[in-house]
N, C-alpha and C positions, 0 to 999 in steps of 0.2 A: 644822196651825198655823202660820201665818204669823207672820214675825219684826216685820211693820211694820202701822201703824195709821194711817190719815189721820181726823184729826179737823178736821169741817165742820160749825161753828156755823151755826145756821138762825133767822132770821125771816121769816116771808113767801116763802117759797121755793117755794112750789108749781110753778108753771113749770120750774123749773130740777131739784129734786132727784132726782128717778127719771133723768133724763138723765143727770145727774154720775154718780150710784151706778151707772149700767150700764156708763159710759165706763171707770170704774177695773176695775170688776170685769171687763172686757173687756182689758185688757193681759196681756203676757204671764206677769209674776210678781206670783204674789198677794199681794193688800193688804187688808187688815180695813178697817174703816167704823166710827166712831162720831160717828153727829148726836147734837148738843148745840144743842135745840130750845128757844128760849124764849119756851113759848106761843103761839105762831104760830095766830091766830084766822082763817086760809086754809086751814088741813089739812094745813100739812106734814108734820105728824107722823105722820096718819092715813098719809100716805102711805107714810112710813117702812115704818111697822107693817106696813102690807099686804106690803110686800116682804119684810118678814123673816118674815111669816109661811106665804107663799107659794112664797119661792125661795130665801132669802140667810139662813137661819136660824142657820147657822157663821161665819156673814163681816160682817154687818150689824148694829149695835145703835146703841140710841140711849139718851138720856138726856133729859127733860123737864122744863124749868124751871118756875115760874110766870108769870114775865112778861120784861120786855126790863132783865136784870140788866148790862151790858156787855160787850165783846167778850174783856177779859180774863178776868174770871171765868168764863167759859166755857171759854175754851182750857184758865185753871186746872183747874178741873173734869176737863177731859177728859184733861188732862194726869195728873191722879192716879189716876184709872181706870185710864188704860193702864200706869201702872208698877205698879198692882195686879197686874193681867192680864198681868203681865212680858214686855210689848212691849220687844224692842229698838230701832225707829228707830220715830219719834211723829210725827207730819208736820201743818203748819197749811194750812189750804187752804180757799177761798173756795167757796161752789155754783155761782156764776153763771158759769162757765167763762171768766172774767178769768181764771185760772191753769189752762192747759192740761194735762188728765191724762197728754197723751204725756210732758210734762217731769218726772212724778212720778219715775219708773225713772232720771231723770239727776241729782235730788237725791239718790235711795236709793244709787246710786254711789258718787256723791262721799264720802260717809259711810262704805258697806260698803267700797267696794275700793279706794278712795284716802287712808280713813284719817282724813277731816275728822272735825271732833263736829257742829258746826252745817253744811248748806248752805240756802243764800239763794238762791230764785229772783229777780234781778236784774235789775231795768229796765234800771238805768243803769251796770250794769258795763261797756257796748261801746256806749256813745252813750246815747240813749232812746229806747225801745222800748216803746211803748205805740201801739195802735190804738183810733180812734173814742172819745177824748178829747178832750173840749172843750177850748182853747190854756189855757185858763183855770188848768185843774185841774191839768195836764200841766206850766203853769211851779209851781204851789203845792206840789204834789209833788217836784218836782225841787230845787228850793229850799229844800224843806223839810230835805232830805237834805243839801242843801249845806251847810244850818244846820248842823243837830245837828253832822258833821265838824268844821266850826270853831270849835264852841262845847266839844265834848268831847275833840277831836282825835281820833274815833274813824275808823280808816281802812276804813269799808267804803260802798260808795257806795249804795246803796239800804237807806238806814236803818229806812225804816217800810214795809218789805215784808213783806206777812202769807203768803209760800208759803214755807214752810222745812221741813226736815229734822233731827231732834235726834237726837243718839246720847242711848239712857237714862240714860248718866253723866250729862251737862247739866242734866237736868234734877232728876236725884237730887239731884245738889248747889247748884242754886239753890233759897233759899229761897223756896218759891212761896207760902208765907202773909206771906211779906215783899215781895212785889210790889207796889208801891202803885196803878199807873196800871189804869183800866180800860178805857178806850178807846183812840184811836189811839196814845197813847202807851206802851202796854203792848209794840207791836212794837217801839220802840226800847229801851224797859227791857230787853227782855228779850234783844237781841241784843249790848247795852251792856256787861250784868253779866256774857254768857258772856265776852264780849272782855276785862273786867276779874279773872274767875278765871284764864284763861290758856287756855279751849278753842282749838282752833285753827276757822277760819270760812273757809268757800269759799263764794265767789257766783260762781251757775252761771246763764249769762244765758238769758234767758227773755223772751217777748214776752206783753206783758197786755193783755189785749183787754177793752175795755169790755164791760158786760153785754149779753147779749144781750135779755135777757129779766126781767121783776120792774122793782123799783125799786133806787135806789142806797142805801144806808144812811149816806153820807158827808156832813158838813156843818160849819157852821165851827168850830162848838164842839170838835168832836173835833177840829180842826189847833189850837185855842184851850189845850187839854191839851198838846199836844204842843210847842206853843210852853214854855210855860212850865214842863212838866217836865223838858227837858232841860237846861236851867239845874238844877236840881234834881238830877238825875243829874250834872254837873260837880262838885257840891259834894259829894256822894254818895263821888265817883269820886277827892277829896282826902282825905274824912275815916271813910270807910267800911272795916271791913276786911272783905272778902269771905270766902266759905268756900273750903278748900282740894277738890282732885279727891280723890275717894278712890282710893286707889291700884289 
């Protein structure tokens, strides 16, 4: 039984899903994988089921949902499943190789060996480490993180990063049913809430590579939610009573 599980949300990732699963299972440390598929019409879930049936019954799991219900709700569904199944280290990761599987052990080490509660695979902690992104998207992402830091006072360089490791106690403490945002702002809200509760956060430098295959899910409305959501988070920071970590 592994102590760690990687949650991978999918929608139309048939070009990538088997490759990313095999890459993770090829790592020296054993990690389990939970795929949350939002009704992909391209057969992504069928590929995962085939791998479960033929090779990875005890390491690979899938939850299927009826449609595109939002990134945040996918992760919260996965978090609850992981907590119910007693995992100690719970990861967020994309299916499209924008997050390098070889960086997974580095995030694990930050939490397991160095004592941090949250490890963030950060594109911006040591400059701007992105490859093959259009310059407009680089600037939008970079300044989105700058904007979050300015408005909230939250000193994390890559506030919108979606490559993370949480210790179990973080997700047990955050009131998952009270998380407001479903899209891009979900990533900011989770980090900000962990920070306000008092958890120790480390940014681990990574290189983010634009997807090699498949179609990006990013669009302007996702950034719009993040832009206005940050203002709500700032207000929450002043008036909300955050839960205290369990002893």
